[in-house]
C-alpha positions as CSV (number, residue, x, y, z in Angstrom):
1,X,-18.8,11.6,27.8
2,X,-17.0,14.5,28.7
3,X,-18.5,18.2,26.6
4,X,-15.1,17.8,24.7
5,X,-15.4,14.2,23.6
6,X,-20.0,15.3,22.6
7,X,-17.8,18.1,20.2
8,X,-16.4,15.4,18.5
9,X,-17.5,13.7,15.4
10,X,-16.1,10.3,16.2
11,X,-16.6,7.5,19.1
12,X,-13.9,7.0,21.2
13,X,-14.7,3.5,22.3
14,X,-12.4,0.6,23.4
15,X,-10.0,-1.4,21.1
16,X,-13.1,-3.9,20.9
17,X,-10.7,-6.6,19.5
18,X,-11.8,-9.6,20.3
19,X,-15.8,-9.3,19.3
20,X,-14.7,-7.8,16.1
21,X,-12.0,-11.2,15.4
22,X,-15.0,-13.3,16.1
23,X,-17.5,-11.9,14.3
24,X,-14.8,-11.8,11.4
25,X,-13.7,-15.1,12.0
26,X,-18.3,-16.0,11.7
27,X,-18.6,-14.3,8.7
28,X,-15.4,-16.0,6.6
29,X,-17.6,-19.5,7.2
30,X,-20.7,-18.5,6.7
31,X,-22.2,-17.8,3.5
32,X,-22.1,-14.8,0.7
33,X,-25.8,-13.6,2.5
34,X,-24.4,-13.3,5.5
35,X,-21.3,-10.9,4.0
36,X,-23.3,-8.8,2.1
37,X,-26.1,-8.4,5.3
38,X,-23.1,-7.1,7.1
39,X,-21.4,-5.0,4.6
40,X,-25.2,-2.7,3.8
41,X,-25.9,-2.4,7.0
42,X,-22.4,-0.6,7.5
43,X,-23.1,0.9,4.5
44,X,-26.0,2.4,5.8
45,X,-24.8,3.1,9.2
46,X,-21.4,5.0,7.7
47,X,-23.7,7.2,5.3
48,X,-26.0,8.7,8.0
49,X,-23.0,9.0,10.3
50,X,-21.2,11.0,7.3
51,X,-24.0,12.9,6.6
52,X,-24.3,14.2,10.4
53,X,-20.5,14.8,10.8
54,X,-18.9,15.7,8.3
55,X,-19.9,19.1,5.9
56,X,-17.9,17.5,3.4
57,X,-20.4,14.8,2.8
58,X,-23.6,17.0,3.9
59,X,-22.6,18.8,0.9
60,X,-22.1,15.8,-1.8
61,X,-25.6,14.0,-0.4
62,X,-27.4,17.0,-0.3
63,X,-29.7,15.6,-3.3
64,X,-29.0,11.7,-2.1
65,X,-32.3,10.1,-0.9
66,X,-32.4,9.8,3.3
67,X,-34.4,6.6,2.8
68,X,-32.0,3.3,2.8
69,X,-29.7,4.8,-0.2
70,X,-28.2,2.7,-2.6
71,X,-24.6,3.1,-3.0
72,X,-24.4,4.0,-6.7
73,X,-26.5,6.8,-6.0
74,X,-23.2,8.5,-4.2
75,X,-21.3,10.9,-6.7
76,X,-17.5,9.4,-6.2
77,X,-15.1,11.8,-4.9
78,X,-11.5,11.9,-5.6
79,X,-8.2,12.0,-3.3
80,X,-7.8,15.3,-4.5
81,X,-11.2,17.1,-3.4
82,X,-11.2,15.1,0.0
83,X,-7.6,16.6,0.8
84,X,-9.1,20.3,-0.4
85,X,-11.8,19.7,1.7
86,X,-9.4,18.6,5.3
87,X,-11.2,20.6,7.3
88,X,-15.2,19.9,6.0
89,X,-14.2,16.1,5.5
90,X,-12.9,15.1,9.1
91,X,-15.4,14.7,11.7
92,X,-13.4,15.4,14.9
93,X,-12.7,19.2,14.8
94,X,-9.7,18.5,17.0
95,X,-8.4,17.0,13.5
96,X,-6.4,19.3,11.3
97,X,-4.4,19.4,8.3
98,X,-1.8,21.7,9.9
99,X,-2.0,19.4,13.0
100,X,-1.6,16.6,11.0
101,X,0.8,17.5,8.7
102,X,3.0,18.5,12.1
103,X,2.9,15.3,12.7
104,X,3.9,13.3,10.1
105,X,6.5,15.8,9.2
106,X,8.3,14.3,12.4
107,X,10.1,11.1,12.1
108,X,10.3,11.1,15.4
109,X,6.9,10.0,16.0
110,X,6.3,7.4,13.5
111,X,5.1,4.4,15.3
112,X,2.7,7.0,17.8
113,X,-0.7,8.4,17.7
114,X,-2.0,11.8,16.7
115,X,-3.5,13.3,19.9
116,X,-3.2,10.4,21.4
117,X,-5.3,8.0,19.6
118,X,-5.9,8.2,15.5
119,X,-3.0,6.1,13.5
120,X,-2.1,8.3,10.8
121,X,-0.5,7.3,7.5
122,X,1.4,9.7,5.0
123,X,1.3,9.2,1.1
124,X,2.6,11.3,-1.8
125,X,0.0,13.4,-3.0
126,X,-0.6,14.5,-6.6
127,X,-0.5,18.1,-5.7
128,X,2.8,18.7,-4.2
129,X,1.7,18.4,-0.2
130,X,1.3,14.3,1.1
131,X,-2.1,12.6,1.3
132,X,-2.6,12.5,5.1
133,X,-5.3,9.7,5.8
134,X,-6.3,9.6,9.4
135,X,-7.6,6.2,11.1
136,X,-9.8,6.3,14.8
137,X,-9.2,3.3,17.4
138,X,-12.4,1.4,16.5
139,X,-11.1,0.6,12.8
140,X,-7.5,0.3,13.8
141,X,-9.1,-2.7,16.1
142,X,-10.9,-3.7,12.4
143,X,-7.8,-3.9,10.5
144,X,-5.6,-6.0,13.6
145,X,-8.9,-8.4,13.8
146,X,-8.4,-9.0,10.1
147,X,-5.4,-9.7,9.7
148,X,-5.2,-11.6,12.9
149,X,-8.0,-14.0,11.8
150,X,-8.2,-13.9,7.5
151,X,-4.0,-13.2,7.0
152,X,-2.2,-15.2,9.8
153,X,-4.4,-17.8,11.7
154,X,-4.5,-19.9,8.5
155,X,-0.6,-19.1,7.8
156,X,-0.3,-21.0,11.1
157,X,-0.3,-24.6,10.1
158,X,1.5,-27.1,12.4
159,X,4.8,-27.8,10.2
160,X,4.8,-23.7,9.7
161,X,4.9,-23.0,13.1
162,X,7.2,-26.0,14.4
163,X,9.7,-24.3,11.5
164,X,9.2,-20.8,12.9
165,X,9.8,-22.0,15.9
166,X,13.0,-23.5,15.1
167,X,14.4,-20.6,13.5
168,X,13.8,-18.6,16.7
169,X,10.6,-16.8,15.4
170,X,13.2,-14.4,13.9
171,X,11.2,-11.9,11.2
172,X,12.6,-9.6,8.8
173,X,10.4,-6.8,7.0
174,X,11.7,-5.1,3.1
175,X,10.2,-1.7,3.3
176,X,10.3,1.6,2.6
177,X,11.7,3.3,5.9
178,X,11.8,7.0,7.1
179,X,8.5,8.4,6.6
180,X,5.5,7.9,8.0
181,X,4.5,5.3,5.4
182,X,1.7,3.4,5.8
183,X,4.5,0.1,6.6
184,X,6.7,1.9,8.7
185,X,4.0,3.4,11.0
186,X,2.7,0.0,11.4
187,X,6.5,-1.6,12.5
188,X,6.7,1.3,14.8
189,X,3.2,0.6,16.3
190,X,4.1,-2.7,16.8
191,X,7.3,-2.4,18.3
192,X,5.8,0.7,20.8
193,X,3.3,-2.1,21.9
194,X,5.2,-5.5,21.8
195,X,8.5,-4.3,23.0
196,X,9.6,-8.0,23.9
197,X,7.9,-9.5,20.6
198,X,10.0,-6.5,18.3
199,X,13.4,-8.0,19.7
200,X,12.5,-11.0,16.7
201,X,12.2,-8.2,14.3
202,X,14.5,-7.0,11.6
203,X,13.3,-4.0,9.9
204,X,15.6,-2.9,6.9
205,X,15.1,0.1,4.8
206,X,14.6,-1.2,1.0
207,X,17.4,1.7,-0.1
208,X,20.1,0.3,1.5
209,X,23.0,-1.3,-1.0
210,X,22.1,-5.0,-2.5
211,X,25.1,-6.6,-1.0
212,X,24.7,-5.0,2.7
213,X,21.0,-6.2,2.4
214,X,21.9,-9.5,1.9
215,X,24.8,-9.2,4.2
216,X,21.9,-8.1,7.1
217,X,19.8,-10.8,6.3
218,X,22.6,-13.4,6.1
219,X,23.7,-12.7,9.8
220,X,20.0,-12.4,11.0
221,X,18.7,-15.3,9.2
222,X,15.0,-14.8,9.3
223,X,12.4,-17.4,9.3
224,X,9.8,-15.2,7.3
225,X,10.3,-12.3,5.1
226,X,8.6,-9.7,4.0
227,X,8.7,-6.9,1.2
228,X,7.5,-6.3,-2.2
229,X,7.4,-9.1,-4.9
230,X,10.7,-6.5,-7.4
231,X,12.4,-7.3,-4.5
232,X,11.7,-10.3,-3.4
233,X,12.5,-11.5,-6.5
234,X,15.5,-9.6,-6.8
235,X,16.5,-11.3,-3.3
236,X,15.3,-15.0,-4.9
237,X,18.2,-14.7,-7.0
238,X,20.9,-14.1,-5.0
239,X,19.9,-16.9,-3.0
240,X,20.1,-19.3,-6.4
241,X,23.2,-17.6,-6.6
242,X,24.1,-18.2,-3.4
243,X,25.0,-15.3,-2.1
244,X,21.7,-15.1,0.1
245,X,21.5,-18.0,2.8
246,X,18.7,-17.4,4.3
247,X,16.1,-20.7,4.7
248,X,12.7,-19.0,5.4
249,X,9.2,-20.9,5.9
250,X,7.0,-18.4,4.8
251,X,7.7,-15.6,2.4
252,X,5.4,-12.3,2.7
253,X,4.4,-9.9,-0.2
254,X,2.2,-6.6,-1.0
255,X,1.9,-3.2,-2.6
256,X,3.0,-4.5,-6.0
257,X,1.5,-6.6,-8.5
258,X,2.7,-10.4,-7.5
259,X,1.8,-12.1,-10.9
260,X,1.6,-16.1,-11.3
261,X,4.9,-16.3,-13.0
262,X,6.2,-14.2,-10.1
263,X,5.0,-15.9,-7.6
264,X,6.4,-19.5,-8.7
265,X,10.0,-17.9,-9.3
266,X,9.7,-16.6,-6.0
267,X,8.6,-20.0,-4.4
268,X,10.8,-21.6,-6.6
269,X,14.0,-19.4,-5.5
270,X,13.3,-19.6,-1.8
271,X,11.8,-23.0,-1.4
272,X,9.3,-21.5,0.7
273,X,5.3,-20.9,-0.2
274,X,4.8,-16.8,-1.1
275,X,1.5,-14.8,0.3
276,X,0.2,-11.8,-1.3
277,X,-1.5,-8.7,0.4
278,X,-3.5,-6.3,-1.2
279,X,-3.6,-3.0,0.9
280,X,-3.3,0.8,0.7
281,X,-3.3,3.7,3.3
282,X,-7.1,4.1,3.0
283,X,-7.9,0.8,4.1
284,X,-5.4,-1.5,5.6
285,X,-6.1,-5.6,4.7
286,X,-8.9,-5.1,1.8
287,X,-7.9,-8.7,0.4
288,X,-5.8,-11.3,1.2
289,X,-5.5,-14.4,-0.7
290,X,-5.4,-18.1,-0.2
291,X,-4.0,-21.5,-0.6
292,X,-4.9,-21.6,-4.6
293,X,-3.1,-17.9,-5.2
294,X,-6.5,-15.7,-5.1
295,X,-7.2,-12.3,-3.3
296,X,-10.2,-12.3,-1.7
297,X,-12.4,-8.8,-0.9
298,X,-12.6,-8.8,3.2
299,X,-16.3,-7.5,2.0
300,X,-18.0,-7.5,5.2
301,X,-15.5,-4.4,6.2
302,X,-15.0,-2.8,2.5
303,X,-16.8,-2.1,-0.4
304,X,-14.5,-2.4,-3.9
305,X,-16.3,-1.6,-7.1
306,X,-14.7,-2.0,-10.3
307,X,-15.8,0.9,-12.6
308,X,-15.0,2.6,-15.8
309,X,-13.4,5.6,-16.3
310,X,-16.9,7.4,-16.4
311,X,-17.5,5.4,-12.9
312,X,-20.1,2.9,-14.5
313,X,-19.8,-0.6,-12.8
314,X,-17.6,-3.2,-14.6
315,X,-19.2,-6.5,-15.1
316,X,-17.1,-9.9,-13.6
317,X,-14.3,-11.3,-16.0
318,X,-13.3,-7.3,-16.9
319,X,-10.4,-5.2,-15.7
320,X,-11.8,-2.2,-14.5
321,X,-10.3,1.6,-15.5
322,X,-10.2,2.3,-11.9
323,X,-12.1,1.4,-8.7
324,X,-13.8,3.4,-6.3
325,X,-13.1,2.1,-2.3
326,X,-15.5,2.5,0.2
327,X,-14.5,1.6,4.0
328,X,-16.8,1.0,6.3
329,X,-14.8,1.2,9.7
330,X,-13.1,4.6,9.8
331,X,-15.7,7.7,11.2
332,X,-12.7,10.1,11.9
333,X,-12.6,10.4,8.0
334,X,-15.5,9.0,6.5
335,X,-13.8,7.2,2.9
336,X,-17.2,6.5,0.5
337,X,-16.6,5.8,-3.6
338,X,-13.4,7.0,-3.3
339,X,-11.3,6.9,-6.5
340,X,-8.6,4.0,-5.4
341,X,-6.6,4.7,-8.8
342,X,-6.2,0.8,-8.8
343,X,-7.5,-1.9,-11.8
344,X,-9.1,-4.5,-10.5
345,X,-11.1,-7.2,-11.7
346,X,-13.8,-9.5,-9.8
347,X,-13.5,-13.1,-10.7
348,X,-16.8,-15.0,-11.3
349,X,-17.5,-17.7,-10.0
350,X,-16.4,-19.6,-6.2
351,X,-12.7,-20.6,-5.1
352,X,-11.7,-24.2,-4.4
353,X,-10.5,-22.6,-0.9
354,X,-14.4,-22.5,-0.4
355,X,-14.2,-18.5,1.2
356,X,-17.8,-17.1,0.9
357,X,-15.3,-13.3,0.5
358,X,-15.5,-12.8,-3.7
359,X,-12.5,-13.3,-5.1
360,X,-10.5,-10.4,-7.0
361,X,-7.4,-9.6,-9.5
362,X,-5.3,-6.3,-9.0
363,X,-3.1,-4.5,-11.0
364,X,-1.2,-3.0,-9.0
365,X,2.0,-1.3,-10.2
366,X,4.0,-3.1,-12.4
367,X,7.2,-0.7,-12.2
368,X,10.8,-2.8,-13.9
369,X,13.9,-3.9,-11.3
370,X,16.8,-1.6,-13.7
371,X,19.8,-3.4,-14.0
372,X,22.5,-0.6,-14.5
373,X,26.3,-0.8,-15.1
374,X,29.0,0.2,-13.0
375,X,32.1,1.1,-13.7
376,X,33.9,-1.8,-13.2
377,X,31.4,-3.3,-15.0
378,X,29.8,-4.5,-12.3
379,X,25.2,-4.8,-12.8
380,X,23.3,-3.0,-10.2
381,X,19.6,-4.2,-9.5
382,X,17.8,-1.2,-8.8
383,X,14.2,-1.6,-7.2
384,X,11.5,0.6,-8.3
385,X,10.1,1.0,-5.0
386,X,13.2,2.1,-3.9
387,X,13.5,4.6,-6.8
388,X,9.8,5.6,-6.1
389,X,10.2,6.6,-2.5
390,X,13.5,8.9,-3.7
391,X,10.9,10.7,-6.1
392,X,8.1,11.2,-4.3
393,X,9.5,12.1,-1.5
394,X,11.0,15.2,-3.4
395,X,8.3,18.3,-2.9
396,X,6.5,19.1,-5.9
397,X,6.5,16.3,-7.9
398,X,2.5,15.8,-9.1
399,X,4.0,12.9,-11.3
400,X,6.8,11.4,-13.2
401,X,8.4,8.8,-15.1
402,X,12.0,7.2,-14.8
403,X,13.5,5.2,-17.7
404,X,16.4,3.2,-18.8
405,X,18.2,4.7,-21.9
406,X,21.1,2.7,-21.9
407,X,23.7,0.7,-19.6
408,X,23.9,3.5,-16.9
409,X,21.7,5.9,-18.3
410,X,18.3,7.5,-17.0
411,X,15.7,10.0,-18.6
412,X,13.9,12.0,-16.0
413,X,10.2,12.9,-16.8
414,X,8.7,15.2,-14.0
415,X,4.9,16.9,-13.9
416,X,5.3,19.6,-11.4
417,X,2.3,20.7,-8.7
418,X,0.2,23.7,-10.0
419,X,2.9,26.9,-8.8
420,X,5.6,25.1,-8.4
421,X,8.7,25.6,-10.1
422,X,9.3,23.3,-12.5
423,X,13.4,24.0,-13.2
424,X,13.8,23.5,-9.4
425,X,12.0,20.5,-9.0
426,X,13.6,18.9,-12.0
427,X,16.5,19.8,-10.6
428,X,15.6,18.4,-7.2
429,X,14.4,15.4,-8.3
430,X,18.0,14.7,-10.0
431,X,20.2,15.1,-7.6
432,X,18.2,13.5,-5.1
433,X,18.5,10.4,-7.6
434,X,22.2,11.2,-8.3
435,X,23.0,11.1,-4.4
436,X,20.8,7.6,-4.4
437,X,23.0,6.0,-7.3
438,X,26.2,6.8,-5.2
439,X,25.0,5.2,-2.7
440,X,24.5,2.0,-5.1
441,X,27.9,1.8,-6.5
442,X,26.4,4.2,-9.4
443,X,28.0,7.8,-8.9
444,X,28.8,7.8,-12.4
445,X,25.1,7.1,-13.8
446,X,24.0,9.6,-15.6
447,X,20.5,10.8,-15.1
448,X,18.5,13.0,-17.6
449,X,16.8,16.1,-17.2
450,X,14.0,16.5,-20.5
451,X,11.1,19.0,-20.9
452,X,9.1,16.2,-21.4
453,X,6.1,15.3,-19.5
454,X,5.3,11.9,-18.0
455,X,2.7,10.1,-21.1
456,X,0.8,6.8,-21.0
457,X,2.0,3.9,-23.1
458,X,0.4,4.0,-26.8
459,X,-0.6,0.5,-26.4
460,X,-2.2,-0.4,-23.4
461,X,-3.0,3.4,-22.2
462,X,-1.6,2.7,-18.7
463,X,0.5,4.9,-17.3
464,X,4.4,3.1,-16.6
465,X,6.9,5.5,-14.4
466,X,10.1,3.1,-14.1
467,X,10.3,0.6,-16.9
468,X,13.0,0.1,-19.8
469,X,13.0,1.3,-23.4
470,X,15.3,-1.0,-25.2
471,X,15.1,1.3,-28.5
472,X,17.0,3.7,-26.2
473,X,19.9,1.2,-26.4
474,X,22.8,1.4,-29.0
475,X,23.4,-1.6,-30.7
476,X,26.9,-1.8,-29.7
477,X,25.0,-1.7,-25.5
């Protein structure tokens, strides 16, 4: 090993995809005890590694016992903590906040690796700056192996495979594009690594007007369609109306909450199975669903702790306030007991599918599809993930709410990041929203800027971001 590599905390290693895939396959066919053994061994190794190579964790764990520490003895961490201590957090001194920031600011670098070896995802931050997650080659191979063994292999029945081949092996993905988002980066990496396979894949922007999106899908005729649940629901309605004329053999979804009733409506609208994935920029493929619709946590490589507001464990069967995520694969940015922000419920008892992996239920984004009326009287659906992309990519936004208050009116609530000019932030968000609405045929829709700050629901205490307020509609509307 060169002297330069000895200075880094991350061993370069090989992309050990096949050994990882074999171990993942074996764990999924063993019992729960085998999964727990793998988890505990990897956790002990990760804690020891983080203490040695991350100044941030060395300080965090100064009062934690060196002898096989219990995960509950480790202090939780937040996104803001990690981002504020970026240089002390990372274990490779070649990885810098400035360097990674410059990398993600260049859209031409989407689908390439930072420093030639690291995969980077950028998400909207809570401090006005994007959160940056860097994944090393070993972690990337684990994510790929998990997806191959636990997501795609179970889907390849002879009937599905034959139907997929008959339809030309075409896949279409409708996602937020234009930035180093998780879905865009994965798509870009796959296209660069497998250019021939990518010829049969079409990536479409979620920001396209619905008629244009429908036209593109009709022309391409994908055999597999992947997008967010709310987008699938709208497209299923377009298919039922006869506007969308595709016959996919499978619909894949993630990033938003997929309710049982929503799954049934989408499956009925497309006439094909709908399969869900729970993933995050901090760990790809946290859980995959089985044929019974239950998400199974990949507990041999990730730990997810449902906890209350004081970070105390929540018993199985009860919804958590948040969840603490521990990534057992990534060493360049160790993530240990990280506040993910999602409400998670551990499902007690075995699953009919026989998997030894724990079952979970996730309450992710529950934003609503907004339906605005155009000047010609046409109703235009606005997908929440599209609206979220427009707002969240505005620099300086800490949190927000976008509320439909009439047939063609939206109310904007914004909380700016510390030190930011509130008026400028609100003006920028409103201008971006109006530009987006214009592309959707809603140039005359109103975006009302208010002094109101984002507020939680009085009843459930949840923070919804994009929703309809029926009480704001007048009786004549």
